[in-house]
Every structure is written in structure tokens, then in C-alpha cells.
C-alpha positions in Angstrom: 18.7 3.6 -2.5 17.1 1.8 0.6 14.6 -1.2 -0.1 12.0 -2.6 2.6 12.1 -5.7 3.4 11.0 -8.8 1.7 8.4 -9.7 4.1 6.4 -6.6 2.4 5.7 -8.8 -0.7 4.0 -11.2 1.5 1.8 -9.1 3.5 0.7 -7.0 0.0 -0.4 -10.6 -1.3 -2.4 -11.6 1.4 -4.2 -8.0 1.8 -4.5 -7.8 -1.6 -6.1 -11.6 -1.7 -8.3 -10.5 1.4 -9.5 -7.2 0.0 -10.0 -8.8 -3.3 -12.8 -11.9 -2.0 -14.2 -9.5 0.6 -15.1 -7.0 -2.4 -16.2 -9.6 -5.2 -17.7 -12.2 -2.4 -20.1 -9.2 -1.5 -20.9 -8.9 -5.1 -21.0 -12.3 -5.7 -23.8 -12.7 -2.4 -25.7 -10.0 -4.3 -26.3 -12.0 -7.1 -27.3 -15.4 -5.2 -30.5 -13.0 -4.3 -31.5 -13.2 -7.7 -30.9 -16.9 -7.9 -33.1 -17.4 -5.1 -36.1 -14.7 -7.0 -37.3 -15.4 -10.1 -34.4 -14.1 -11.9 -31.7 -16.4 -12.1 -30.2 -15.4 -15.0 -29.2 -12.6 -13.7 -27.9 -14.1 -11.1 -25.5 -16.5 -12.3 -24.6 -13.3 -14.7 -23.5 -11.3 -11.3 -22.2 -13.9 -9.9 -20.3 -15.3 -13.1 -19.0 -11.5 -13.5 -17.8 -11.2 -9.8 -15.5 -14.4 -10.3 -13.9 -13.9 -13.4 -12.8 -9.9 -11.6 -12.4 -11.5 -8.2 -10.0 -14.0 -10.5 -8.5 -11.3 -12.3 -7.6 -9.2 -9.2 -5.8 -11.8 -7.5 -4.0 -13.0 -10.3 -3.1 -9.2 -10.6 -2.3 -9.0 -7.2 0.1 -12.1 -7.2 1.9 -10.8 -10.4 3.0 -7.2 -9.5 3.8 -7.6 -6.1 7.1 -8.7 -6.9 7.3 -5.9 -9.5 6.0 -3.5 -6.9 8.5 -4.6 -4.5 11.6 -4.5 -7.2 10.6 -0.7 -7.8 10.2 0.3 -4.5 13.5 2.5 -3.1 13.8 5.1 -1.0 17.0 8.1 0.6 17.5 10.3 3.2 20.3 12.9 2.5 21.0 15.8 4.5 18.3 17.8 2.2 16.1 15.6 0.5 13.5 12.5 1.4 13.2 10.5 -2.2 11.4 8.0 -2.8 10.9 5.6 -6.3 8.3 3.3 -7.0 5.2 2.2 -9.7 4.5 -1.0 -11.1 2.8 0.7 -14.8 3.7 4.3 -14.4 7.3 4.9 -12.6 7.1 7.7 -10.5 9.6 9.3 -8.3 9.0 12.1 -5.3 11.6 14.3 -3.9 10.3 16.2 -1.0 13.1 18.7 0.5 13.4 18.1 4.3 12.6 21.8 5.3 9.1 21.4 3.5 7.8 18.5 5.6 5.2 19.1 8.4 5.4 15.4 10.4 5.6 11.9 10.1 3.4 9.3 11.3 4.6 5.8 12.0 1.5 3.2 11.2 1.2 -0.3 11.9 -2.4 -1.3 11.0 -3.4 -5.4 12.3 -2.4 -7.2 9.7 1.4 -5.1 9.3 2.1 -6.2 12.8 0.9 -9.8 11.9 4.1 -9.8 9.6 6.2 -7.4 11.7 6.1 -4.4 9.9 5.4 -0.6 9.9 5.0 2.2 7.0 5.9 5.9 7.7 3.4 8.7 6.3 5.3 11.6 5.0 3.3 15.0 4.9 3.9 18.0 3.9 2.7 21.8 4.1 -0.6 22.3 2.1 -2.6 18.7 2.0 -4.7 16.8 4.5 -3.5 13.8 3.0 -0.4 11.9 3.4 2.3 12.8 0.6 3.0 9.8 0.3 3.7 6.1 2.2 6.9 4.2 2.5 5.8 0.5 3.3 7.5 -2.5 4.4 9.7 -1.0 7.4 10.6 -3.1 10.4 8.8 -0.5 13.3 12.5 0.1 14.6 13.4 1.1 11.4 10.1 3.4 10.8 11.2 5.0 13.9 14.6 5.7 13.2 13.7 7.2 9.6 11.3 9.3 11.7 13.8 10.5 13.9 16.8 11.0 11.7 14.0 13.1 9.6 13.2 15.4 12.2 17.1 15.7 13.5 17.9 17.3 9.9 14.7 19.2 9.9 15.4 20.9 12.9 19.2 20.9 12.0 17.9 22.8 8.9 15.6 25.1 10.7 
């Protein structure tokens, strides 16, 4: 089984913290309207709840990213693409390569900043990706994509 790049832990932490700050910051901002209006108790409650939930979310991100990294493994053999992942719920997906519809290499702005890419795997019968393999170097993501496509072509 292969592991993603260790840089994915920092990527997950930064993206998780940024998303928590944006989400709970927007909620706290709503509370400021109540503080300026005639209902400061509601405003303080909203700001307080947003602060507590934001702190809990950031703590969760900081604790679970290392566990998430330890659990994430993937492998490609001549028949299957297999991924193991999950922090609380451990999952293992095995997809026969002959069932694969297509594969996409994705690189968002934050992933590019960390020098990472993800491989999205699609099977027939669904619009959404069956799963994603995050934390790959762009070169490794392209290699995996080519490897899987070559195996699928040989199988057909």
C-alpha cells in the first residue's frame, strides 16, 4: 500500500482552519448586528456560540489530520484500485479497473501552493467521483492516471 505525500497534513490543516474561520466568522458577524441593535444578549450569544464551535472545529482539524494521514493508503494492481481511509469510520473501497469511467487530476489553488494534486476516480452509474486520492505530487497523480488507463486498455 502506498501513502500520500506528508505535505498533505499541512494542506488539510490550513484548508480546515481557513474554512472554519470563514464559516464561523460569518456566523459571528451576524451576531454583531444584534450587538449594535437593541438586542445585545442575542448578539453575544451568537458570537459566543460561533467562537466555541469554531474553536472545536479547529481543534478537530488539528487532531484528526495526522490520524487521517496515517489511515489513508492506496494501491493499484493488475485488476483493482483500492483505497483505505477514515478517522472514526474506517473504509476500504476496491474498484475493479474495468469499471472505471474516467480519472481526473485535480489541483486547486491551495493544493498548488503545497505542490499537491488529487486523483478523482469515476465509475459508471454516478455523476460524482467514486472517491478521491489526495496528497499526491502532480507527477505521481499523472503516473497513476496513466497506469490505471493502461491497465484498463489492456483488460479491454
